[in-house]
LOVOSE-308261 format. One record per residue (C-alpha): chain; residue in one letter; x, y, z. Coordinates in Angstrom, 3 decimals, decimal comma. Example, Ala and Ser with C-alpha at 12.3 -4.5 7.8 and 13.67 -1.06 7.14 Angstrom:
BEGIN
<'A'; 'a'; <12,300; -4,500; 7,800>>
<'A'; 's'; <13,670; -1,060; 7,140>>
! end
This chain:
BEGIN
<'A'; 'm'; <134,472; 104,480; 94,634>>
<'A'; 'q'; <131,379; 105,062; 95,479>>
<'A'; 'i'; <128,089; 103,648; 94,046>>
<'A'; 'r'; <125,007; 106,793; 94,137>>
<'A'; 'w'; <121,457; 107,062; 92,581>>
<'A'; 'a'; <121,784; 109,344; 89,473>>
<'A'; 'g'; <119,749; 112,765; 89,528>>
<'A'; 'p'; <118,328; 114,702; 87,173>>
<'A'; 'g'; <121,683; 116,328; 86,600>>
<'A'; 'd'; <123,298; 113,082; 85,483>>
<'A'; 'l'; <121,280; 112,854; 82,698>>
<'A'; 'e'; <124,215; 113,837; 80,387>>
<'A'; 'v'; <126,159; 110,996; 81,773>>
<'A'; 'i'; <124,161; 108,499; 81,461>>
<'A'; 'i'; <123,223; 109,223; 77,617>>
<'A'; 'e'; <126,978; 108,910; 77,154>>
<'A'; 'l'; <127,038; 105,507; 79,034>>
<'A'; 'i'; <123,921; 104,962; 77,001>>
<'A'; 'r'; <125,770; 105,131; 73,690>>
<'A'; 'a'; <128,995; 103,623; 74,994>>
<'A'; 'l'; <127,325; 100,164; 75,695>>
<'A'; 'a'; <125,683; 100,676; 71,972>>
<'A'; 'e'; <128,838; 100,668; 70,880>>
<'A'; 'y'; <130,270; 97,960; 73,185>>
<'A'; 'e'; <127,309; 95,664; 71,892>>
<'A'; 'r'; <127,873; 96,347; 67,906>>
<'A'; 'e'; <124,908; 98,388; 67,807>>
<'A'; 'p'; <124,919; 102,018; 68,150>>
<'A'; 'e'; <122,667; 103,044; 65,346>>
<'A'; 'a'; <120,174; 101,438; 67,774>>
<'A'; 'v'; <120,396; 104,348; 70,243>>
<'A'; 'r'; <116,976; 106,560; 69,757>>
<'A'; 'l'; <116,241; 108,019; 72,864>>
<'A'; 'v'; <115,024; 111,779; 73,160>>
<'A'; 'p'; <116,968; 112,644; 76,224>>
<'A'; 'e'; <113,771; 114,689; 77,490>>
<'A'; 'v'; <111,664; 111,558; 77,152>>
<'A'; 'l'; <114,515; 109,498; 79,456>>
<'A'; 'a'; <114,624; 112,275; 81,800>>
<'A'; 'g'; <111,093; 111,897; 82,067>>
<'A'; 'h'; <110,663; 108,193; 82,564>>
<'A'; 'l'; <113,949; 108,324; 84,891>>
<'A'; 'f'; <112,881; 111,029; 86,989>>
<'A'; 'g'; <110,049; 113,035; 86,346>>
<'A'; 'e'; <106,422; 111,963; 88,673>>
<'A'; 'r'; <106,057; 108,395; 87,821>>
<'A'; 'p'; <109,359; 106,883; 87,163>>
<'A'; 'y'; <109,805; 103,606; 84,727>>
<'A'; 'a'; <113,356; 102,898; 86,170>>
<'A'; 'e'; <116,241; 103,598; 88,422>>
<'A'; 'v'; <119,510; 104,064; 87,825>>
<'A'; 'l'; <123,130; 103,255; 90,046>>
<'A'; 'l'; <126,129; 105,287; 89,419>>
<'A'; 'a'; <129,686; 103,963; 90,041>>
<'A'; 'e'; <131,684; 106,888; 90,628>>
<'A'; 'd'; <135,213; 107,990; 91,821>>
<'A'; 'a'; <137,773; 110,892; 91,890>>
<'A'; 'e'; <137,835; 111,041; 88,065>>
<'A'; 'g'; <134,053; 110,775; 87,608>>
<'A'; 'v'; <131,614; 108,651; 86,556>>
<'A'; 'q'; <132,926; 105,091; 85,818>>
<'A'; 'g'; <129,842; 102,665; 84,826>>
<'A'; 'f'; <125,906; 102,572; 85,679>>
<'A'; 'a'; <123,340; 100,103; 86,397>>
<'A'; 'l'; <119,883; 100,971; 84,646>>
<'A'; 'f'; <116,895; 98,817; 86,552>>
<'A'; 'f'; <113,333; 98,557; 86,810>>
<'A'; 'h'; <111,145; 96,405; 89,073>>
<'A'; 't'; <109,310; 92,939; 88,181>>
<'A'; 'f'; <106,826; 91,081; 89,273>>
<'A'; 's'; <106,956; 86,998; 89,687>>
<'A'; 't'; <103,588; 85,796; 90,278>>
<'A'; 'w'; <104,814; 82,234; 91,252>>
<'A'; 'e'; <106,589; 84,298; 94,119>>
<'A'; 'g'; <104,174; 86,616; 94,794>>
<'A'; 'r'; <106,488; 89,215; 95,032>>
<'A'; 'p'; <108,449; 91,878; 93,088>>
<'A'; 'g'; <111,989; 91,898; 91,587>>
<'A'; 'i'; <114,720; 93,814; 89,920>>
<'A'; 'w'; <115,307; 93,401; 86,293>>
<'A'; 'l'; <118,593; 95,027; 85,469>>
<'A'; 'e'; <118,152; 96,730; 81,856>>
<'A'; 'd'; <122,011; 97,977; 81,254>>
<'A'; 'l'; <125,001; 97,340; 83,355>>
<'A'; 'f'; <128,091; 98,839; 81,889>>
<'A'; 'v'; <131,564; 100,190; 83,092>>
<'A'; 'r'; <133,515; 102,262; 80,869>>
<'A'; 'p'; <136,511; 99,808; 79,372>>
<'A'; 'g'; <139,367; 101,735; 80,729>>
<'A'; 'a'; <137,429; 101,182; 84,350>>
<'A'; 'r'; <137,202; 97,601; 84,120>>
<'A'; 'g'; <138,322; 94,746; 86,313>>
<'A'; 'r'; <138,118; 97,761; 89,398>>
<'A'; 'g'; <135,566; 96,347; 90,670>>
<'A'; 'y'; <133,027; 98,599; 89,301>>
<'A'; 'g'; <130,688; 96,290; 88,023>>
<'A'; 'r'; <130,777; 93,854; 91,101>>
<'A'; 'a'; <129,856; 96,780; 93,385>>
<'A'; 'l'; <127,053; 98,047; 91,042>>
<'A'; 'l'; <125,549; 94,562; 91,290>>
<'A'; 'a'; <126,357; 94,071; 95,347>>
<'A'; 'r'; <124,408; 97,342; 95,579>>
<'A'; 'l'; <121,487; 96,300; 93,300>>
<'A'; 'a'; <121,317; 92,923; 95,257>>
<'A'; 'a'; <120,956; 94,897; 99,103>>
<'A'; 'i'; <118,459; 96,692; 97,330>>
<'A'; 'a'; <116,509; 93,988; 96,061>>
<'A'; 'g'; <117,232; 92,582; 99,537>>
<'A'; 'e'; <115,523; 95,986; 101,168>>
<'A'; 'r'; <112,455; 95,950; 99,075>>
<'A'; 'g'; <111,642; 92,530; 99,654>>
<'A'; 'c'; <112,231; 91,343; 95,693>>
<'A'; 'a'; <112,603; 87,812; 94,970>>
<'A'; 'r'; <115,174; 87,970; 92,149>>
<'A'; 'l'; <117,443; 89,912; 90,471>>
<'A'; 'e'; <117,302; 89,126; 86,670>>
<'A'; 'w'; <118,966; 90,619; 83,766>>
<'A'; 'a'; <119,922; 89,426; 79,852>>
<'A'; 'v'; <123,341; 88,974; 78,438>>
<'A'; 'l'; <124,334; 88,672; 74,726>>
<'A'; 'd'; <125,727; 85,154; 73,848>>
<'A'; 'w'; <128,805; 86,303; 72,572>>
<'A'; 'n'; <130,464; 88,298; 75,619>>
<'A'; 'a'; <132,208; 85,892; 77,025>>
<'A'; 'p'; <133,797; 88,496; 79,534>>
<'A'; 'a'; <130,285; 89,467; 80,956>>
<'A'; 'i'; <129,309; 85,416; 81,359>>
<'A'; 'g'; <132,317; 84,493; 82,863>>
<'A'; 'f'; <131,989; 87,390; 85,218>>
<'A'; 'y'; <128,302; 86,667; 86,285>>
<'A'; 'r'; <128,743; 83,106; 86,440>>
<'A'; 'a'; <131,388; 84,320; 89,188>>
<'A'; 'l'; <129,283; 85,907; 91,081>>
<'A'; 'g'; <126,682; 82,602; 91,150>>
<'A'; 'a'; <124,263; 83,506; 88,281>>
<'A'; 'v'; <123,225; 80,875; 86,190>>
<'A'; 'p'; <122,002; 80,878; 82,878>>
<'A'; 'l'; <118,282; 80,091; 82,490>>
<'A'; 'd'; <118,102; 78,177; 79,067>>
<'A'; 'e'; <114,628; 76,890; 78,757>>
<'A'; 'w'; <113,707; 80,384; 78,054>>
<'A'; 't'; <113,514; 82,373; 75,363>>
<'A'; 't'; <112,769; 86,410; 75,137>>
<'A'; 'y'; <110,022; 87,550; 73,029>>
<'A'; 'r'; <109,785; 91,325; 71,603>>
<'A'; 'l'; <106,848; 93,218; 70,512>>
<'A'; 't'; <107,722; 96,721; 68,431>>
<'A'; 'g'; <107,421; 99,144; 66,004>>
<'A'; 'e'; <104,322; 98,175; 63,240>>
<'A'; 'a'; <103,907; 94,438; 65,076>>
<'A'; 'l'; <103,413; 96,162; 68,318>>
<'A'; 'a'; <101,286; 99,279; 66,839>>
<'A'; 'r'; <98,723; 96,507; 65,123>>
<'A'; 'l'; <98,237; 94,597; 68,413>>
<'A'; 'g'; <98,091; 97,683; 70,070>>
<'A'; 'd'; <95,235; 98,896; 68,077>>
<'A'; 'e'; <93,287; 95,578; 68,039>>
<'A'; 'g'; <93,613; 96,010; 71,910>>
<'A'; 'r'; <92,037; 99,199; 71,901>>
<'A'; 'r'; <89,040; 98,698; 69,336>>
<'A'; 'g'; <88,139; 95,654; 71,946>>
<'A'; 'a'; <88,743; 97,644; 75,032>>
<'A'; 't'; <85,467; 98,249; 76,976>>
! end
């Protein structure tokens, strides 16, 4: 097994893994990405996210897609793990742990104060895995999200008020 950085030639397998993750999370219809747009955001002039791949002789078995955050209280960056996924047939062989270990090493190398992610409440196997690593849930925090029309309306308001 090796953990390596994804490159533009890996776009197809990244999309395949994203779709497999959406299936696992019971939301296959939620994947609306446009391959060319994703490629630009991952490998373009200003990348918004990075991808690590777990690979063996049989091919890519999993991925971790992440980006930087910033903690004002710490005064330092953090890493947000957006997606971690290992193919069902490869689970239990250390790929997820290896991806997270490499990501923790990257966080240390980059001076990050934290590594954070979200997990679905029903995903007991993942929750058990994360707790075994020493991760703790932040029960007092609730994630909010603006999308679609609500995001557009607020954006319009912001553009009108911009100086």
